[in-house]
N, C-alpha and C positions, 0 to 999 in steps of 0.2 A: 145653321146654314150658313156655311161660308159665301162670302162677298167678296170678288177679286176684282183689279183692274190690272191688265199683263200689257206691258208695253213689248214689244218686239220690232226688229228689224226686218222688214216684209221685201223679199227680192222680186215678186210681181209689182209690187207699187214702188220698189225703188225707194224705199223710206222707212222711217219707223212708222210704225201706227199703233193701234191701241185697241184691245177688247176687253169688253166684261165678263165674267163667268162667276155662275150660281152653282155651289155644290152642295148637296144634301149630306154633308159628312157628318153631321152631328146629329144626336137624336135624344130627344126630349123623353121623358119615362113614357108619357102617354102614347107617344105614337111606336109602335113595335120596329125593331130595328129589320130592314130587310137584307137578308145576308146573298141575296142574287147579285148577280153582275150588274154595276151602273152603267145606263145606258147615256147617250147624248143627244141633246136638242139643240141643233142650230137654228138661232130666232132672226129673222131679216128684217128691217124696218123698210117704211114707205118712203116715196119722193119728197123730199125736204127733213124729212126725219132722221134719227140716230140710233144709237144703241141703247137700248131700255127694253124691259123686262114687261110682257102683258100675260104671260102665262103664271098662273098662280101660284106661289111657292108652295103651298099645302099639296098640291099636286107632284111636285118632284120629290117629295119627301115619301108621298103615299108609293108613287112609282119608281122612286129612286133613279132619278135620271138627274143629270148635270144639264146646264142650260148656256149655251154659248151664246154671246151678244156683239158680234162684229160691227162695223162702220162702213159702211159702202158707198157714202156720199150719195150722189145723185145717179149712180151710174149703172144702174139696172142690174147689178151683180153680173155684170158682163165683163169680158176684156176689149175695152174701148182701142180705139186705134192708134192713139198716143202712147209713149212710153211712158209707163208708173202707173198706167190705169187698167190692169189685167186684174180686175175683181173677180171675172169669173174664176181664173186659175186661183186668186188668193183663197178665196170661199172652199172651192170645190176640192183644191189640193194641199197649197201650203199650209193654211190654218189649221186643216184635219190631220195634217202630219205633226204639228208643232203639238197639237194636243194628245196625240198618239204618244209621241216621245217623252212629253213633260207629264202629261198623267196616267197615262195608260189607257186611256179612254176611246173610245169611238174605233176601235178595231177592225171592225165588219161591220156590214150593210144590217144585221139585224140588231146592232148596238148603236146606230148612226141613223137618225131622224133630220127633217128639215120643216121649219113652218116660217110661212112668211105673210105679209098684209101689202095689198096693192101691188107698189113695184117690188115689194119683196116677195110677195105670192109670186108674181111673175120668175122672180128669181129662184124661189124654192123650188119651180114645176122646172124650169130651165137647168140648174144645177144637179137635181135628181137625175135627170134624163142624162145630161152630159157625162157625170161620173155615178153611171148605176150600180158600179161595184162598191162603192161607197155608201150609198144612202140608200137605204130599205124602204124608207116611207117619206112621203112629202106632203103637207098640209099646205093649200094655198086658199087665203081669203080674199075675197074682191080682187083676184089677180089683174094687174095690167095688161092684159093679154092685147096689146095694142100694135103688133107686129102690120096687120092689112090695113091699119088706119094710117101707119105713118109710109109704108111702102110705095116710092114713086114720087115722096117730096122734093122739092128742087131747092135749089140755094133761092133765098129771101121767103120762102113759104113759112108758115107758123103756125099754129093751134094754140088753144086759150093755157095750155100749159108750157111749152118750150118752142124753140125756133129750128129749122134745119140743122143749123151746125149742131146743136146738141144731141140730136138724134143721130146724127152720122157719126159722131164722136164714139157714141155708147154701142149702135148696132152696125156701123161699117156703110158700106156702098149700099143706098135706100133702093137703088132700082134694083139690086139682086138680094134685099134683104127675107123676101118670101123664102127664096130658095136655099140660105144660109143656115149653117147650125146655129145660129142666134135663134132660128124659130124654133120653139119646143115641136112644132109639128115636124119638122125635118128630124129632129132627134127621134121621135117617135117612130117614125117610118125606118129610120137607119137600125135602130136598135131590132125592129121587128124582122126586119131583111136579115139582120144576125143572128136571129133567134135566140136573143138574149133577154133574159128577164129583167123585166121592167119594175121600177119601185111601185110600190103600193101609192096611189093617187087619194087625195083627200080635197075635195073643192067645195067650197061655198061663197053663196055673194046674194046680197039683198036685193029684193025685188024693187027696190026704191033707187040701187045704184046706178050710177049712170055709165058703169061697164058691165051691166047685165049681159047685154047682148055679146060683148066680146066672151064672157064665159061661158055662155050657153053655145055659142059656136065650138069652143074649145070642147065641151062636153060633148056635142053631137060628133065632133072629129074622132074623140077617142071612142065613141060608140060603135062608130064607122069601120074602125079599124080594130074591133075588139079587143079594146084596152078595158079591163075590169077597173074599175075604181068607184068611188064614192063623191057624189054631187047632190048639195042640197041646198035648196031657193029656201029663203023666207023673208017675211018682213023686216026692212032695214036698210040704211042708207051706207054711204060711205064714210062709218064713222066707228069712233071706238066703242060705243055701244054693241054694234054687230060683231066687232072683232075680238071683244071680250067674250062675248057669249060662244063664240065658236073656237076660240082659242080653248075654251075650257070643255068641249063638246069633242072635238078633235083629239085633244089630248087624252081624253079617256078614251076613244076610239084607239088610237096608236097605240097607247101603252097599255091600257086596261082592257080589251074586249074587241068583240066583232065588229066590222064595219056598219054602218048602216046604209041600204040601198035606197 
């Protein structure tokens, strides 16, 4: 198992940045070598987090996929309004193209998946919907689907996570955010109207999670718009215990078998 730290100049961020990468390119005697095409999983961290792996490496060996671990700061994996904050473009286009050129991986949606937790869950959904010709599957754990919570915030407003200025930097005009393409619902409707194939979506949220209702609302929205997806609720909070459980379950579903309904 190769563990890499790679530095590159990111035009979308107007600076040098780095990402981690895990590649199962060595095989122990007891692990049969998989001769198939290696797939790639982009793994997105949550608010206040940084690049780190929470998918067991034995699954990368078992199913023959590389893991790409970028850092998105606290930017919600979106293109912010100020110069150098195009994190959506960085993940959805620039980094994918770098992986293709450098490693010959992630060359089609069938080979390119994305997963995230909390803020990264939002990022996984939004990125896959914004780049449906790139990402074939998206798994979102305890997603911070907060668009409707922050819509209409005014200067001076804040909640227990951040203030108006932060949300405006990430999401743009908060009076128009619900109708903007920073809203995954808008992207779903756009893709449906264009007759385009949507990525396969997997979602999970704990029944004690403060984001449960947000996730239920998006699940209901997908049902109302006839978007096939996997949605699971089970006991758990907004914590690594829950995310570790569903990182394994969804990795098995995405790389190894049929989705659970």
